N, C-alpha and C positions, 0 to 999 in steps of 0.2 A: 261564521267564528274565527277570530283571530289565533290563530296557535303560538304559543308561547315558547321561545329558544332555553335548553338547559341553562344552568348558569353558567358551567363552565364554558359551551358553546358560545355563547353570548360575549364572554369575554375573549374569547380563540380569535372568533372572527372581525371584534372591535380592533383588538390590535393589528390582525392581519389588515385591516382596511387603512389603520392609522399608517403602518408601516410602508405599505404598497402606496397609499396617497401621496406621502411625504416625503418619499426618496424616488420612487419609480414612474406613476405614471402621472401624465398632465393632468389639471384640471378640468381642464376642457372636455378632454377625453369619459373621465365620471362623469362629468354632468350631461353629458350627450347620449351617455348609457343609463340614467336612474331606473326608468322606466322597465326596460327590461330587465335591468339587476334586482330591482326590487318585486317583480314577476318571476323570476328565476330562484330567488330565495324562498318566497311562497312555496314554488313546486317543492325545493329541496326538503323544507318543513313537511313538508303532507305527505312524502316518500316514506321521510325518516320518522314520521309518527306511524305510519302504518305499518313500516317493517319493525319498527321498535315492540308495537305492542300486538299485533298478529301470526308474526312469524312462527313455524312451526316448532323452533327450538327459543328456549330464552338467549338473547342477546343484550348485550351493554353498550349503553349507549354511548360509551367513551371510545369502544371499540369501531361501532359504527363510523362516527364523523371522524374518528382519525383515517380509515378506508376511504371515506369521502372524499376528507383533503387531499389523500394523496396519490389516489385514482386522479382527482381533478392535475394536481401537478405532475404526475407521469404524463397526461396524455398531450403537455410540453412539449417535452423531450427528456430523456433516460436521466439526465443530471438534476434536475429540478426535481426537490422531494419535501416533505413534511418529516423533521428530525423532534422522536418523540426524548424522552430521558435518557435513554439509553444511547441512542442513538448521537445524543448531541453532547454528551461524557463523552464519546471514543472521540468525535472531531476536532474536539478543544484538546483531547490528549495529540492529535497528528498534527495540532496547527504548534500547539506551546511545548512537547516533545516533553511531557511531564505526566506523573501522575502521582500518586500516593498509594502505594500498596508495598508486594516483598521483591517482586520483580523477576519475575518468572514467565517463559511464553510457554501458555500450554494449547493443548487439543488432546482432541479424543482418538483413543489408539484402542483398540477391542471393547468399544461403548462405553470405555475409562477414563476421566479426567487426567491427563498424564502429564507429565513436564517436558517438554520439548530440549530446552535449554533456559537455565537461569542464568540473569544477566550478568555480567563479571560486575564486581566488585557492590552489587547489592545487597540488602540484608538478607536474600535466599540462598544465595550466592557462601555469603559467609558463616550461613547456618552449615552449610556440607549438603546442600539439596543438589542432587545431582538429576541430569537428563534420565529419561528412562523412568525415572519415580514415579509408580501410579499412586494418586491421591487418592484413597478410599475414604476418606473424611475431611470434614473442614469443622472446624471446632466440634468435633464430636459426630457429626450428623451424616449419614452415607448420601458418600457424592453421585450412589449408583442413579444413571437414569440424568444428570445432570448435563444440559448443553455445554457447549466449550464458554456461551458468553454468561449464563447462570454462575458458571463456575467461577470464572473471573469477577463479576462483582460479586460475589461473597468474600473471595481472597481480598479482593480492595479494600481500601478503610482509611481511615485518617490516619497522618501520620504521628507516630507516638502509641498508637492501640498497640494491642496483638493479637494474634491469630493462629489456632493450632493446626498444624496440616498431619493429618496423620497419613503415611504411605507406605506403600508394600513394594520393595526395592528389589528385582533381579540378583538371584546370588544370595540374597538373607535370608534368612527363614522367618525370624521374626519381624514383624511391621515396628516401622519408627513413627516416632512422635517429634514434629518441630513447634517449638513458642517462638514465633517470628516476630521482634516489634516492627511494624510498617516505618516507612520512609518517602519522602521524595525521592520518585525513581525517573532518570532523566535519560532521554531516546537521541544520542548524537545523531546530527544527520549527515556527516558524515563516518561514513561505519566500517571505513580503510582509507588511509594515505602514507604509503609509504615507495622506494624507492625501485625501483624493476633495474636497472644497472644505475652505471654511473651516472648517468645525465637524463634518466627518463625515470618521472613521478608517475604515480597511479594515485588516482583520488577517486573513491566509491561514494557516490550519494544517494542515503535511501530515501530523504523527501524532504520536500520543502517547508521551511517553518520560520514560526518568529525571528528565531537567531541561526537559521540557516546561512545567510550571506555573510554573518561575522566569522562564524565558524570555518566555513569555506575559505575564507580570506587567510586565517590564522594558517590552515595546514598548507594555502598556496606559495603562501610566503616561507613556510618552514623549509617545503620542499626546494624550493629556490637558492634559499639561504646554505641547504645541504648540497646545492648544483647542478640539480635540475634545468635543463635547457630546454627540455619536453614534457607533455603533459598530456596522460591518459583517462580523460575527464570519462568514467562510467555510469552512465544514467540507466541501465538496462535493470526494467521490474518497477524505473519508480513512476509512482502513479501521478506523482505533480504535489500540490500542496498550494503553497500560497504563492500569488500573484507575485505579489511586489519582490520575494524572495529569486525568483528566477530574473528579473530587470536587473535587480541587485548585482547577483553573479555574473550576469553579462556585461555588465560594465566593469569587472575587471579584467575584460577580454578585449575589448572596443575602445575604439578611441574618442572622445568625448565631441559630442554631438552626433555620433552615429546612433540611426534607429534601431532601439528592439525591437519594440513590436508597437501594434496601432489595435486600437479598439473600435468596434462601432456596434451600437444599441438604440435600440427606438426610442430607449427616457435618457440612455446614459450619451448619446450623439458620439461626434467622434474626436477621440484624445491618443496623444502620439505619446510615447515614451520613449526616451532619450539617455545613450550614455552620457555621465557628466562629470567621471572620476579624471578623467588624463591622465592618468596612472595605470596602466594597464601590463599584462602578461606579454610578449611579442615573441614568444616563443614557438614550437610546430604545436598543435594542440591536436588530439585526434578524439573526439568523444563516441561514444560507444551504447548506441542501442536497440532496442529491439519491438516487440509489440507488446510487451506492459512498461515502455516509456510514453507518458499522456502528458498532455495539460502540462501546468509549468516546465516537463521535461522537454517537451518540445516546442516551447518558445524560447530556450536558451539553447538548444540544440539549432532551429531553426532560424536564428539571430548570428551564430557560430558559422552556420553553412551558406547563410543570405551572402555575409561577407567577406568569407573567403577567407576567413583565420583561421577553420576547424575543418579536417574530415572526418566525415558519417562513415563508422563503421558498423555493420549487423544488417538487421530487419528491420522495414518498414514498420512505421512508431504505430498508438493506438488510432489516434486522429481524433483527440478530443479538443477541439477547436475553439473552445467557448468559455466563458468565464463566468462562476456562479456568486452572486453578490450574498452572505449569509447575513441573515436577518433575527436578529434577538427577539423573540415574542418573549422573554421573561417567564418568573415562575408563576403556574397556577393552584391553586388552592387544591389541596388532594392527590393533582395527579402528576406535579411534577413539572420540570422546565424544557419547554419547547421552543424552536425554530424552524425559518423555511431557507430552504437552498434554493435562491431561483437564478436560469440562467438570465444576464440582463445584458451579453455583449458576445459579439463573436471577435477575437483577434484573427489578427494577418501579420505576417511573416514580413521584415525590412521589404520584401520584393514583391509582396503584395498577394501572396499564397495564402487564402480560408482554409484550415486541414481538414475541419470539422467534418467525420463521417454521417453525423446526422444529416448532413443536405446531399447524402448518396441515397436516392431511393430504394438500391438494391442494397445497401450495404449489411443487413441480417444475412442475405445469400454470397455462396461461395461463386466467384468470378474470375477472369483472368487481372491479375495482380495486376500488370501493367499497363491493364485499361485505367484502373479505378483512379482518382484525385487524391481521396483523403490519407492525411497523413503525413509524416515526411519519407522520402525514399533517401535510406545513405547512400554514401558516394561508392562504396566496395560495400557490396551485400554479402553476408554469411548467413546461410540459414541453416537454422539447427538440424544436425538429421533424422530424418522421418524415424518414428517406431514401426517394426515388424510385426505385425501378428497380434495377437495379446497378451502377451508375457509382463510386458512393462506396467500395465494398469491390474492385472492379476499379482503380481508382486506388491505392487502397495496397496492393492485391497485388501490384501492379508496382512500387511504389516510387516512383512516378511523384511525388509533393510531393517527396520526399526529393533524387531524381535534378536534378529542375528547381530545387531552391533550391541544389544546386551549383551547378551553370552559374549562376544568377540570381545569386550572392553575389561574383562575378569581377568582375562589372560595375557591380551598384549600392549603393550605401549605404544600409542602412539605418536609419533616424531613427525619433527617438522617435514620430514623429507616424504613423508608417507603417501602412498598411493596404490589402490588395491591390486599387486600386479598378481602373478598367475598362480601363486601362492594361494593370495587371498582368496581370488575368487574359486579353487578347486573347492576351501574350506567353505563358502558361500553355497555353491553347489550342495555337497554334504549335508549341510545344515538345511538343504530344500528337502533332502532324500529324508532325515529324520522326520521333516516335518509333514510328510506325505505329501508334500506339493508336487504335480504332475508338471514337470517342464520338458520342455523339447530341445535337445542343445544346437541344432541350426539355430532355430530362435535365440534361445540366449545369444549365440555369437552375433548374429543379426544385430542385436540390441546392446552390444557388449558397451559400450563407450555411456550408454546413457545406464546400466548395470553399474560399472563402476561410480561415477558419477553418485549419483543414490547412495549408495556402500560408502563411498569417501563423506559424502555430505552427512551420514546419519553417526559415523566415527568421528569426525575432525569436529564437531558442535559439542561434543562431549565434555573436551578435558584442553578445548582450544580457544582462545578469544577469537571474536568476529573478524578482527585483522588479521590474525594469524589464519585462521580458515581461507582467505582472500588473500597471503601470500603463499601458502599453499595450492590454493588451485591454480593463480597465475600460469605456470609451468605446462598446466594441458587445459587450458583456458584457447581456443581456437580464435575467437576474435581480439584475445591481448596479442596473441603471437602474431598475430597479423597488422596489429598496431605495430607494433615494435620494427616489422620485416620494413613496413610503410617505410618511417623511420629513417631505416640505413640504405633504404632507396633512393631516398630523396640524400641524404651525406655524400 
């Protein structure tokens, strides 16, 4: 008996085959594999039918199909995946740098949806929402038990519409309700750009999106016009984004004709991407990287390192040396917008290095770092101090930094020169005692830099903009200070 596909599955498979066949797979390869593919689809349908009708619990067909498709793609590599409607929206935000909502970063604190920080200039910021506000209701409905993603999806909505957020604020007896009109929220690619001294500019690049190259060039030109002869480019924690944005930014530091990156894949063949502008920054450059620098960050860092125009400082990068192609499958009735993110090529730095860690058989296991080939090794290595004992994890898990900041901010001003000194640390220790948090003084001191930084972050983020935060952090940032020392040593 011939098995029938559910209507929506037929559409998904058809769309997938059309996209794959039209863009990525050679026609001859498809023809050669027709018989085995047909048999495999019959096998799939047989297992799907038996599972959906005879499994011990009731299961939704859509959930089964999504899991099957996701499993198929995940078997290829860690970066190929099916994007459901929520995943697709989040990726769109990452690429375009904008969405419609109120402009707050939220997370779970003590199992409640809590404002981490309002984004400066957004509707939530203008309405007076503050970091530490616990969102207890959205449009009159309790948020208890909501995940962060569920809360975010309820708060977002079309520009011009309104949402009521009821919050409980530390130090305020009664709850507060904010009726906020949603608007377009823009996420800048450059989260900070300022001068560290008379001749040194600092640029923190947080992502690679559609507008990133233009935004970066504007900030670079501004710093140069203010007298910057040297640039510190901070790519730490930047997980990447659009491939083209990395190439365009590299163009600002390389002469015309210089190879930025090359790619090679089964269906795409080999492609070479060259600098083309001919106008580029010729001063000293230091690029800051760490284990969170990946993908487009590594393309940019690798290009500047291989051409000798920048010194890389920090720790080994993540090692995501592959290119993903986003294949939009479109809108499907009753289930939403789907897409496939598929690895279609690996990229190579100008010197021919393929840094993709998935090529390492043991990349999931710890090993001697010096023997590994994945990622990009900086020219000057600065490793973060190792944590001692469990106190750092326990403080974080108990939201102690967050709770202390909520109380401290009520009675103290956080100036631009603020750093948690011994007086602040003593207050923090007294607070831990009040909360009956068990801690050891020796372990506390062994992790003092981490604790100071965590307290600083929670306090500074409450009433300072992103750029002010980075200005305040710079004098205490070992990697930034090492870059400044390097510049002074070469002059």
